[in-house]
N, C-alpha and C positions, 0 to 999 in steps of 0.2 A: 381341380387340384385339389390330391388325396393327403393324409397325412403321412402317406407311408414316405413321404416325397422328402430328401434331403433338403436341408432348412427351415425356415419356417415364414410364414404369413405376416410381415409386417404393417403396421398399424398405422396411417396415417391422421386419420379422424373420423370421426360419427356425424353422420349427417342426417337428416331428417326424411331423405330423397333419394333412392338410388339411383333416379333420373339425373339427378348435379352432376353424376361425374362425367357422365356427357362420354365421349372418347377420344383421353386423352392420350391414348397412345402407348408408346413405352418411354415412360419420362421419369418413372421411379429410381426408386433406389437402384442400381448395379444394371442398369436399364433396363430394369421390371415392366412389365405391363398392368397399370392400374386398373383395378375393377373394384365391382361389388360383392360384398358379403350381406345381405338382408336376412332380419328377422322381423316380421312384420314391417312395422310404419319407420323402423332406425335402417341404417345401414354403417357398416364400415367400409373407408375407401382403403383399399391392401393393394399390396404388389408383392410376389414372391421374393425371397431373399435365399442364396445360397450357404450363408453361417446362420447360426441360432443368436449368435451377439456380430455387435458392428460399433465399430471403433469410432468417434466422431468427426470423421473424415471431410475434409473441405470439400470433397466431390457429395460426399455423404448428404451433407447439410445442406450444401445446395440444391440437391434433386428433393429432400425433403420439404423444403421450402416451396421448390417449383411447384409441387403436387398441391399445396396450402394454397399458393397464391392461386392454382387455375381452380380449386374449390371454392374461394373466399367468391371468385367470380360469379359464381351459379348459384350459392347458394349458404344459409349459415353453417359454420363449421364448429363442430366442438373437440379441438386441437390434440393429437397425443405427443406427449414429449418424445424426442429425439427417441432412437432407438427401441421403443415396444413391438415386440416381436410374442408373434403366439404360436403354437406349434404345429397348427392348424387352421382352415376356415372352419372349419367343425368349434371349437376352441374360440375363435373371435364369436361365432352367431351365439353359442349356448353363452358367451359372457352379454352380450346386445339382450338374450331373451332376460337374464336375472337382474338385470340392472336395467332395465327399460324407461320406469317410472324416475330413475336418480338421473338417466343419459338426457330423458326429457324434461325434466325441469330446468336441468343445466341447458340445455337447447333453448329454452324459452328463454333465458334471463340474457341472450346476448345474440336471440334471433335481432337480423337484419344489422348489425354490429359488427364495428370494427375497431382494430386496439389502434392506437397512435401513441408513440413513445415523446418525452418532452423532456428535455434537458437544459436547466439554466446554468448557467458558469460564468465566474468573474471572468473579467477577460483586462488585465493587468500586467505588463511586461515583469513585474516583481510583486507579487501578492502582497509580502510582508511591508514593503515600502509604501503601497497602496492602502493599506491598513492604519500603519503610522501617519499618515496624511488624513485619514476620517476620524480616527479615535485620537484627540489631545492626550489622554494618560500614555498611550501606547507610547507615541512619541516622548513622553516627557522619560520615560522610562531611559530611552536611548539615548536620548542627550545627556543623561547622568551617567551613562556609563560610556560615553563615545572618548577617547582616550586615554581610558584607562589602562593599565598595565596591569594592575592587579584584581582583574575583575572574575569574582568568586564561582565557583560552577552554580552557587543558590540561586547567586543573583541572576545569569545564565536562564535558567531553569526557572524563576520569578517571571521572564520575561518569555519565555516559551508560553508560560501558562497562562497569563492574560492574552497573545495572541490568540492561542488557541481558544479561551472562553470569547474573545471577542468575535472571533470566525465562528463559532459555534454559534453565540446567538444571532449575529446578521443572519445567517442561513437560516435559521427560525423563523427570523421576522420575514424576510426576502420571500421563504417558500410559502409563509403562511400569507402572505398579501396574492401569490399567486393563486395559490391552493381557492383560497375563498372568492375569488375571479371565476374560477373555474365552476365551482360549486352553484355559484347563482345561478349560471345555465344550467344546472342540473346533470353534469357532467362528472361521472361516477368515476375516480380515482382508485388505484393502488400506487401505493411508496415505493419506490428503489431504493438500492445502497450509492450512494456518492463515489465514482470510481476514484475520485482523488482530493486534494483538497480545494483545488481549482474550481470543481462543481459544485453548485450551490444546493441544490436538487435534480432527483429523478423519477421521472412519475410515467403512469402508462394509462391513458386515457380510454376508454369506452367511448367510441363515438358511434352515432348512428349514418348508413350509409347517406342518407340524403342531407343529415348534417352536420357533413363534414363542411363543407365551403364556409357554413355557420360557424363553427368553431375556430376556423381556421382566423378569420375575421377578429372572433375574442381574441384572440391568441395575439394578433397583430397588435390590438390594442392594447393589451396587458405587456406587451414587450415595449408599446412606445413611453409607458409610465416608466421604463428604464433609462440608465444614462448610458453613455457607451463603454461602460467599464463591465457589461454584462451583455452575454450573448446566449439567445435564446436558440436551440436545434429539436427542430423536430422532424422526426422520420415514422414510417409507416406508409399504408395501413398494413397491420399485421395480423393474422390470427389471433381471437382472442386468448392467448396462453394465461398471462396473469391473471383475467376474471373466471378463467373454469377451471376444474380437477374431475381428470377421471377417477374416480374414489375407489373404483371396483375395475381393476382392467385386465385383457385376455393372459391367461398363463402363460410363463416366460418359455419358448422353445427347449428342453434340453439340451444339452450340448453332447 
């Protein structure tokens, strides 16, 4: 592979051992063969691509994840974000050498660990009605306005603000319960933003491979303390994207 080739070198992850790549074959983006670029005791899992930039199309995203899954089964990985393309293999090698201390430090932090995604949501047909049932003050305001034809915009805004305030307060309290229980077991967390008003919390959890079963049992205990108005959703394992950052990355290939 030379820098004279059209396109670039697509980077999937950084590893501590090139042997971890194994022989995955042509599972990379655009059907590219995945191989390693090594520098000292570090290696980058890469494949050649025909273009210097890639759109986040479904087929590309699936290939990116497929390579990461293959690598995760064999080694600790420092995953790259989608679309990281260097101009050549040599550019990748240079960055490995220039940033080897930072890369080793991050790899040590996630050694033998996976990322699991956890979401907690309210499970009620009508979330506002549910809050009316559990918060008398909200129900009282709605009753005061019920049947009136002269309800002002200010009064409607008052109801909306109270609803939002109660929802945010409950969201914080429920999320706090879950986080406290997880942290009691030494599980490192990264917060995400709720997708909609029904979502109570979204967190990424850094879990050891051998501790995954114990983590799921802890989560079952936590979920059992909530009633049927709540739903827990667990996904993963994933490469630890939320807990790593390639602070210095290969130079993007020029178009």
